[in-house]
C-alpha positions in Angstrom: -240.4 24.5 115.5 -237.2 23.0 116.9 -234.1 24.2 114.8 -231.6 21.4 113.9 -228.0 22.2 113.8 -227.1 20.9 110.2 -229.8 22.7 108.8 -229.0 26.1 110.6 -225.2 25.7 109.4 -226.1 24.7 105.9 -228.2 27.9 105.9 -225.5 29.8 107.3 -223.1 28.6 104.5 -225.5 29.1 101.5 -224.1 31.1 98.9 -220.9 31.5 100.8 -218.9 32.3 97.8 -215.5 33.7 99.1 -216.6 33.8 102.7 -213.8 32.7 105.2 -215.1 30.4 108.0 -213.4 29.1 111.0 -215.5 26.3 113.2 -215.0 25.9 116.7 -213.8 22.5 118.3 -216.0 19.4 117.9 -219.5 19.6 116.5 -219.6 22.7 114.5 -216.4 21.6 112.8 -218.1 18.4 111.9 -221.1 20.6 110.8 -219.2 22.5 108.5 -218.0 19.3 107.0 -221.2 18.0 106.6 -222.6 21.1 104.9 -219.4 20.5 102.4 -215.9 20.7 102.9 -214.4 23.9 101.5 -210.8 25.1 101.1 -211.7 28.3 102.7 -213.2 26.5 105.9 -210.7 26.4 108.7 -212.0 23.6 111.4 -210.4 23.7 114.6 -209.2 20.5 116.4 -208.0 21.9 119.4 -207.9 25.6 121.0 -210.9 25.1 122.7 -212.5 28.6 123.2 -210.3 30.3 120.7 -212.7 30.2 117.5 -213.9 33.9 117.8 -210.2 35.1 118.2 -209.0 33.4 115.4 -211.9 34.9 113.2 -211.2 38.3 114.7 -207.6 37.8 113.5 -208.8 36.7 110.0 -211.2 39.8 109.9 -208.5 42.1 110.8 -205.9 40.7 108.4 -208.7 40.7 105.7 -210.7 43.9 106.1 -212.2 43.6 102.7 -213.5 39.8 103.2 -216.4 38.6 105.3 -215.5 36.4 107.8 -217.9 33.8 109.8 -217.1 31.9 113.1 -219.2 29.1 113.8 -218.8 27.8 117.2 -220.7 25.9 120.1 -222.1 27.4 123.1 -219.7 25.5 125.2 -216.6 26.8 123.3 -217.8 30.3 123.5 -218.3 29.8 127.2 -214.7 29.1 127.6 -213.8 32.0 125.4 -216.3 34.4 126.4 -213.6 37.2 127.1 -212.9 37.4 123.2 -216.1 39.2 122.7 -215.0 42.0 124.7 -212.0 42.2 122.4 -214.0 42.2 119.3 -216.3 44.6 120.8 -213.3 47.1 121.3 -211.8 46.0 118.1 -215.3 46.4 115.9 -214.3 44.4 112.8 -217.1 45.2 110.4 -216.7 42.2 108.3 -217.1 39.6 111.2 -219.9 37.6 112.5 -219.8 35.1 115.2 -222.8 32.3 115.0 -223.1 30.2 118.1 -224.9 26.8 117.7 -226.5 26.8 121.1 -227.7 23.3 122.2 -227.2 24.2 125.8 -224.8 21.0 126.0 -221.1 20.0 125.9 -221.3 17.5 123.2 -217.9 16.2 123.0 -217.8 15.4 127.0 -221.2 13.8 127.4 -224.0 16.1 126.8 -223.6 17.7 130.1 -225.7 20.9 130.6 -223.6 24.3 130.0 -224.5 27.6 131.5 -226.9 28.7 128.7 -229.2 25.8 129.8 -229.6 27.8 133.0 -230.2 31.1 131.4 -226.8 32.6 130.5 -227.8 35.0 127.5 -224.6 34.9 125.2 -226.4 37.5 122.8 -226.7 40.2 125.6 -223.2 39.3 126.7 -222.0 40.2 123.1 -224.3 43.2 123.2 -222.8 44.5 126.2 -219.3 44.1 124.8 -220.1 46.5 121.9 -221.2 44.1 119.2 -223.4 46.3 116.6 -225.8 43.4 116.0 -226.8 40.6 119.0 -229.6 38.4 118.4 -230.8 35.3 119.9 -232.4 33.1 117.3 -235.2 30.8 118.1 -236.7 30.0 114.8 -235.8 29.6 111.3 -234.4 32.7 110.0 -232.4 34.1 106.6 -228.9 34.5 107.8 -227.7 35.5 104.3 -228.0 39.6 104.9 -226.4 39.2 108.2 -223.4 37.3 107.1 -222.8 39.0 103.9 -223.9 42.2 104.0 -224.6 43.7 107.6 -221.7 45.7 109.0 -220.4 44.0 112.3 -219.6 42.9 114.3 -222.4 40.7 114.6 -223.5 37.8 117.0 -226.0 35.3 116.8 -226.9 32.9 119.5 -228.9 30.3 117.5 -231.0 27.8 119.9 -230.8 24.2 118.3 -232.0 20.8 119.5 -229.4 18.7 121.5 -229.4 16.3 119.0 -226.5 13.6 118.9 -225.3 13.2 115.2 -223.3 11.3 113.3 -219.4 12.6 112.9 -218.5 14.1 109.6 -215.0 14.7 110.2 -212.8 17.2 108.4 -209.1 16.4 107.6 -207.3 15.8 110.8 -203.9 17.1 109.7 -203.8 20.8 111.2 -200.7 21.5 108.9 -202.7 20.7 105.7 -205.9 22.5 106.9 -203.8 25.7 107.8 -201.9 25.1 104.2 -205.0 24.7 102.3 -206.6 27.6 103.8 -203.7 29.9 103.1 -203.5 28.7 99.5 -207.2 29.2 99.0 -206.9 32.7 100.3 -203.8 33.6 98.3 -205.7 32.3 95.3 -208.9 34.4 95.9 -206.6 37.3 96.4 -204.7 37.0 93.5 -207.9 36.8 91.2 -209.0 40.1 92.5 -205.8 42.1 91.3 
């Protein structure tokens, strides 16, 4: 059974509660928006290759909160060095989920290196991720995302579908302010 990216992302975000979510440039930002725009989601409109590092910063700044980075294989390949930094820092509250369709979806569906066998899960494991898995069939992500001490890495193989755009707000300042306010509101309620 071939996995479909929007279904996978919907499953990753199921029962999200106060989960902090960073989405990489392009398709994964549209995927999290298709699953339901949320104030605690931070979709990137730029900064290709930086989703994992932004997630790491959040995880270190908010050690009691779970952080999920949802990004694509092309974006992860561009920022592959971030896996080493995450491995050294060892944030227990961070999961990086790579939606791997083996394509650069934003530039014409050219094949990425994962189509030729580059194993991002093996790279993450070699960098010191506590849990690193390549997912080829439907899985229950809830325990990994919400409970398993990390850092965790999921390379989730999906079909190379070209899907309709479901765009998040395009104003970066608005997204930043919305995210900060939502995080501050959640923290205030816990006091």
